[in-house]
LOKE-754993 format. One record per atom (N, C-alpha, C): x, y, z. Coordinates in steps of 0.2 Angstrom, whole numbers, padded with zeros to 4 digits, always signed. Example, Ala and Ser with C-alpha at 12.3 -4.5 7.8 and 13.67 -1.06 7.14 Angstrom:
% LOKE-754993
+0066-0028+0039;+0062-0022+0039;+0066-0016+0039;+0064-0011+0035;+0068-0005+0036;+0064+0000+0039;
***
This chain:
% LOKE-754993
+0106-0269+0048;+0107-0265+0044;+0102-0268+0038;+0102-0274+0035;+0099-0278+0031;+0092-0277+0033;+0090-0279+0039;+0084-0280+0043;+0080-0271+0040;+0083-0268+0043;+0080-0259+0042;+0079-0258+0035;+0083-0263+0030;+0082-0260+0023;+0075-0264+0020;+0076-0270+0024;+0069-0274+0020;+0061-0271+0024;+0063-0269+0031;+0058-0267+0033;+0055-0259+0030;+0060-0256+0027;+0059-0249+0024;+0056-0251+0017;+0058-0258+0014;+0056-0258+0008;+0048-0260+0008;+0048-0265+0012;+0039-0266+0015;+0035-0261+0017;+0037-0256+0018;+0034-0250+0020;+0032-0248+0014;+0038-0247+0009;+0036-0242+0003;+0030-0246-0001;+0032-0252-0001;+0027-0257-0005;+0019-0255-0003;+0019-0255+0005;+0013-0254+0006;+0011-0248+0006;+0014-0242+0008;+0012-0236+0004;+0009-0235-0002;+0015-0238-0008;+0012-0238-0015;+0005-0242-0015;+0006-0248-0013;-0001-0251-0013;-0008-0247-0011;-0007-0245-0005;-0013-0241-0003;-0014-0235-0008;-0008-0229-0010;-0010-0224-0014;-0013-0227-0021;-0013-0233-0024;-0015-0235-0029;-0021-0239-0030;-0023-0240-0023;-0030-0244-0022;-0035-0239-0021;-0036-0234-0025;-0041-0229-0025;-0047-0235-0029;-0054-0235-0027;-0058-0237-0029;-0064-0233-0029;-0066-0231-0035;-0073-0227-0036;-0079-0232-0037;-0084-0229-0032;-0088-0233-0033;-0094-0233-0037;-0095-0228-0042;-0098-0227-0047;-0096-0226-0053;-0092-0229-0055;-0088-0229-0063;-0089-0237-0065;-0090-0242-0062;-0091-0250-0065;-0096-0250-0071;-0095-0251-0075;-0098-0252-0082;-0099-0245-0087;-0096-0240-0085;-0098-0235-0087;-0092-0232-0093;-0095-0232-0097;-0092-0230-0104;-0086-0228-0104;-0084-0224-0099;-0077-0219-0097;-0074-0223-0092;-0076-0228-0089;-0072-0231-0085;-0066-0233-0085;-0062-0234-0093;-0054-0239-0092;-0051-0230-0092;-0054-0225-0094;-0049-0218-0094;-0050-0215-0086;-0055-0216-0082;-0055-0213-0078;-0052-0217-0072;-0050-0225-0072;-0046-0229-0070;-0039-0228-0072;-0037-0226-0077;-0031-0224-0079;-0028-0217-0077;-0032-0212-0077;-0030-0206-0076;-0028-0206-0066;-0034-0211-0063;-0033-0212-0057;-0028-0214-0054;-0026-0220-0058;-0018-0223-0056;-0013-0219-0057;-0014-0215-0061;-0007-0210-0063;-0009-0204-0059;-0013-0204-0054;-0013-0198-0049;-0015-0192-0052;-0019-0191-0058;-0021-0185-0061;-0027-0183-0060;-0033-0189-0059;-0039-0187-0056;-0040-0191-0048;-0046-0188-0046;-0047-0192-0039;-0055-0192-0039;-0057-0195-0034;-0065-0193-0033;-0068-0190-0028;-0073-0189-0025;-0075-0186-0018;-0075-0190-0015;-0074-0185-0010;-0074-0189-0002;-0078-0195-0001;-0084-0196-0003;-0088-0201-0003;-0087-0207-0007;-0082-0206-0010;-0079-0212-0014;-0083-0213-0022;-0085-0208-0023;-0089-0208-0030;-0084-0203-0035;-0085-0204-0041;-0081-0199-0046;-0087-0195-0049;-0093-0196-0050;-0099-0193-0052;-0099-0193-0059;-0096-0198-0064;-0093-0196-0071;-0099-0192-0076;-0105-0191-0075;-0110-0188-0078;-0111-0181-0075;-0109-0178-0069;-0107-0173-0066;-0104-0169-0071;-0105-0161-0070;-0103-0157-0074;-0095-0155-0071;-0091-0153-0074;-0084-0152-0073;-0083-0144-0072;-0081-0142-0067;-0080-0134-0065;-0074-0131-0069;-0075-0126-0068;-0069-0123-0072;-0062-0123-0068;-0062-0123-0061;-0058-0124-0056;-0054-0132-0057;-0060-0135-0056;-0057-0144-0058;-0055-0144-0063;-0056-0142-0070;-0053-0143-0076;-0046-0140-0076;-0045-0134-0074;-0038-0132-0074;-0035-0135-0070;-0036-0138-0063;-0032-0140-0061;-0029-0148-0064;-0036-0149-0067;-0033-0157-0070;-0028-0156-0076;-0029-0151-0081;-0026-0150-0087;-0020-0148-0084;-0018-0143-0080;-0012-0142-0078;-0008-0147-0074;-0009-0151-0070;-0008-0156-0067;-0006-0162-0072;-0010-0162-0080;-0007-0168-0083;-0001-0163-0087;-0001-0157-0088;+0004-0153-0093;+0010-0153-0090;+0010-0151-0083;+0015-0149-0079;+0016-0153-0073;+0019-0160-0074;+0019-0165-0069;+0024-0163-0064;+0029-0159-0066;+0035-0156-0061;+0034-0151-0057;+0029-0148-0058;+0027-0141-0056;+0026-0142-0048;+0028-0138-0043;+0026-0137-0034;+0019-0135-0035;+0016-0141-0034;+0007-0137-0032;+0007-0136-0026;+0013-0136-0022;+0010-0134-0016;+0015-0128-0013;+0015-0124-0018;+0020-0117-0018;+0014-0112-0015;+0016-0107-0010;+0012-0100-0007;+0012-0097-0012;+0007-0093-0011;+0006-0086-0014;+0001-0086-0018;-0006-0089-0014;-0013-0089-0018;-0015-0082-0018;-0019-0080-0024;-0022-0075-0025;-0028-0074-0021;-0033-0078-0019;-0038-0079-0016;-0041-0086-0014;-0045-0086-0009;-0047-0091-0007;-0051-0097-0009;-0047-0100-0014;-0051-0106-0017;-0046-0111-0019;-0049-0117-0018;-0045-0122-0018;-0040-0124-0024;-0043-0120-0029;-0039-0121-0036;-0035-0115-0038;-0034-0112-0034;-0030-0104-0036;-0023-0106-0037;-0019-0110-0035;-0012-0111-0037;-0013-0112-0044;-0018-0118-0047;-0017-0121-0054;-0019-0115-0058;-0023-0111-0056;-0027-0105-0060;-0020-0100-0061;-0016-0098-0055;-0011-0094-0055;-0005-0096-0060;-0006-0103-0060;+0001-0106-0066;-0001-0105-0072;-0008-0106-0074;-0011-0106-0080;-0012-0101-0083;-0012-0093-0078;-0010-0087-0080;-0003-0085-0081;+0001-0088-0077;+0008-0086-0078;+0010-0089-0085;+0009-0096-0088;+0010-0098-0093;+0007-0096-0099;+0002-0093-0099;-0003-0089-0104;-0008-0094-0107;-0009-0099-0103;-0015-0104-0104;-0023-0099-0105;-0022-0094-0099;-0029-0093-0097;-0027-0084-0097;-0032-0079-0099;-0030-0072-0097;-0030-0071-0091;-0026-0066-0087;-0028-0065-0081;-0033-0063-0080;-0037-0066-0074;-0043-0066-0073;-0049-0067-0075;-0048-0071-0080;-0053-0077-0083;-0056-0081-0080;-0052-0083-0074;-0055-0088-0069;-0054-0084-0062;-0058-0084-0059;-0058-0081-0051;-0062-0084-0047;-0061-0082-0040;-0065-0086-0035;-0071-0085-0037;-0074-0080-0041;-0081-0078-0042;-0084-0085-0046;-0080-0086-0051;-0082-0091-0057;-0080-0097-0057;-0075-0098-0052;-0070-0106-0053;-0075-0111-0051;-0082-0112-0049;-0084-0117-0047;-0092-0117-0054;-0091-0112-0059;-0096-0113-0065;-0094-0118-0068;-0099-0122-0070;-0098-0127-0078;-0092-0124-0081;-0088-0128-0084;-0084-0125-0091;-0088-0129-0097;-0087-0124-0102;-0091-0125-0108;-0087-0131-0111;-0089-0133-0117;-0084-0137-0122;-0080-0132-0125;-0082-0128-0128;-0078-0121-0132;-0073-0117-0126;-0075-0116-0120;-0069-0114-0116;-0063-0120-0116;-0066-0127-0114;-0061-0132-0112;-0056-0134-0119;-0058-0133-0125;-0053-0134-0130;-0049-0128-0132;-0052-0123-0130;-0046-0117-0131;-0041-0117-0125;-0042-0122-0119;-0037-0122-0115;-0033-0129-0116;-0035-0133-0119;-0032-0140-0121;-0027-0137-0126;-0029-0134-0132;-0024-0133-0137;-0019-0128-0134;-0020-0123-0131;-0015-0119-0127;-0010-0124-0124;-0013-0128-0120;-0006-0132-0116;-0004-0136-0122;-0007-0139-0126;-0003-0143-0131;+0003-0139-0134;+0000-0134-0137;+0005-0130-0140;+0011-0126-0135;+0008-0122-0130;+0013-0117-0127;+0016-0122-0122;+0013-0127-0118;+0017-0131-0113;+0020-0137-0117;+0019-0140-0122;+0022-0146-0124;+0026-0143-0130;+0024-0138-0132;+0030-0134-0138;+0027-0139-0144;+0022-0140-0145;+0021-0143-0152;+0019-0137-0157;+0019-0139-0163;+0019-0134-0168;+0010-0134-0168;+0007-0127-0170;+0000-0127-0170;-0001-0130-0177;-0007-0133-0177;-0009-0138-0182;-0017-0136-0183;-0019-0137-0190;-0025-0134-0192;-0028-0140-0198;-0035-0143-0198;-0037-0146-0203;-0045-0144-0203;-0048-0146-0209;-0054-0145-0212;-0060-0148-0205;-0064-0144-0204;-0068-0148-0199;-0075-0150-0202;-0079-0155-0199;-0085-0155-0202;-0091-0153-0198;-0090-0150-0192;-0094-0148-0187;-0097-0142-0190;-0105-0143-0190;-0109-0136-0193;-0111-0133-0187;-0108-0131-0180;-0111-0128-0176;-0106-0124-0172;-0100-0124-0176;-0095-0120-0173;-0095-0112-0177;-0098-0110-0182;-0097-0104-0185;-0098-0098-0178;-0101-0099-0173;-0100-0092-0169;-0095-0094-0164;-0091-0096-0164;-0086-0099-0159;-0080-0092-0161;-0078-0090-0154;-0072-0084-0156;-0066-0087-0160;-0064-0082-0163;-0059-0085-0167;-0054-0089-0164;-0052-0087-0158;-0046-0091-0155;-0048-0099-0152;-0055-0099-0150;-0057-0106-0149;-0057-0109-0155;-0059-0107-0161;-0059-0109-0168;-0052-0113-0169;-0048-0108-0169;-0041-0111-0171;-0038-0117-0165;-0041-0116-0159;-0039-0121-0154;-0042-0129-0156;-0048-0127-0158;-0053-0132-0160;-0050-0136-0165;-0049-0133-0172;-0045-0136-0176;-0039-0139-0175;-0034-0136-0170;-0026-0139-0169;-0030-0146-0165;-0034-0147-0160;-0036-0152-0157;-0039-0157-0161;-0043-0155-0166;-0044-0161-0169;-0039-0164-0174;-0034-0159-0176;-0030-0161-0181;-0025-0165-0177;-0024-0165-0170;-0020-0169-0166;-0023-0175-0163;-0030-0176-0165;-0034-0183-0163;-0034-0181-0154;-0035-0175-0152;-0036-0174-0145;-0045-0173-0143;-0048-0170-0148;-0055-0171-0148;-0058-0173-0155;-0064-0177-0153;-0068-0179-0158;-0076-0174-0156;-0079-0174-0161;-0086-0172-0160;-0092-0178-0159;-0098-0175-0160;-0104-0181-0158;-0106-0185-0165;-0109-0189-0166;-0111-0193-0172;-0115-0189-0175;-0118-0184-0175;-0122-0178-0178;-0118-0174-0181;-0110-0175-0183;-0106-0169-0185;-0107-0162-0181;-0109-0161-0174;-0109-0156-0170;-0102-0156-0166;-0100-0152-0164;-0096-0150-0157;-0100-0147-0150;-0105-0144-0152;-0109-0143-0145;-0105-0138-0142;-0102-0132-0144;-0098-0128-0140;-0100-0126-0134;-0107-0125-0133;-0109-0121-0127;-0113-0127-0124;-0111-0132-0124;-0113-0138-0119;-0108-0138-0112;-0109-0140-0108;-0105-0142-0102;-0101-0147-0102;-0095-0148-0100;-0092-0154-0101;-0093-0158-0094;-0093-0166-0096;-0094-0170-0090;-0088-0171-0088;-0087-0175-0082;-0082-0177-0079;-0079-0183-0083;-0085-0186-0087;-0083-0193-0090;-0079-0191-0095;-0082-0184-0100;-0078-0182-0106;-0071-0181-0103;-0071-0177-0099;-0065-0174-0098;-0058-0180-0095;-0061-0185-0092;-0057-0191-0092;-0055-0193-0099;-0058-0193-0104;-0057-0198-0110;-0052-0191-0115;-0054-0185-0114;-0049-0181-0116;-0042-0180-0113;-0041-0181-0106;-0036-0180-0104;-0030-0187-0106;-0035-0192-0105;-0031-0199-0108;-0029-0199-0116;-0033-0195-0120;-0029-0193-0126;-0025-0189-0125;-0024-0183-0123;-0017-0179-0120;-0012-0183-0120;-0013-0186-0113;-0007-0189-0112;-0004-0194-0116;-0009-0198-0119;-0005-0203-0124;-0002-0200-0130;-0003-0193-0131;+0000-0191-0138;+0007-0188-0136;
***
């Protein structure tokens, strides 16, 4: 019996070692390497099949929804059936709709592979913090001079995320809401989100 127990323990240790031995080949020396490594070790993010993470690549809407929902709801059964359409991110999109994070039909099979903008990202991030974490909505004065054309709900969520320390702008006092989000930037944002 003891022998069986020790063999089981060794197998478990080996499995854990294999699970956490993810090595991404294109992040060494990148400014986001610590964030990417942290989130990879936590099982929040992973790379592509070729072993790369592509930190300067654009993050797609479906990818971002998957990452923020997994980070927000670690206990959710992400293997549940009932997909609306044939896209790998469908389950994450459905749960985001169910929880009120995105409007029904906002992200679909047709646009799930489109890049997400920083304005779209911050609206989802703020809602995840307020709705899924139950934090009170906060606001603060912002120094960004390029956000006047944001929709009211995006502006409110940006103010919340700045107040909570989840988002920072660029050194030139811009937020660049129409700019697409990189995979490196999303790793930084998720790391801050998980640390709060």
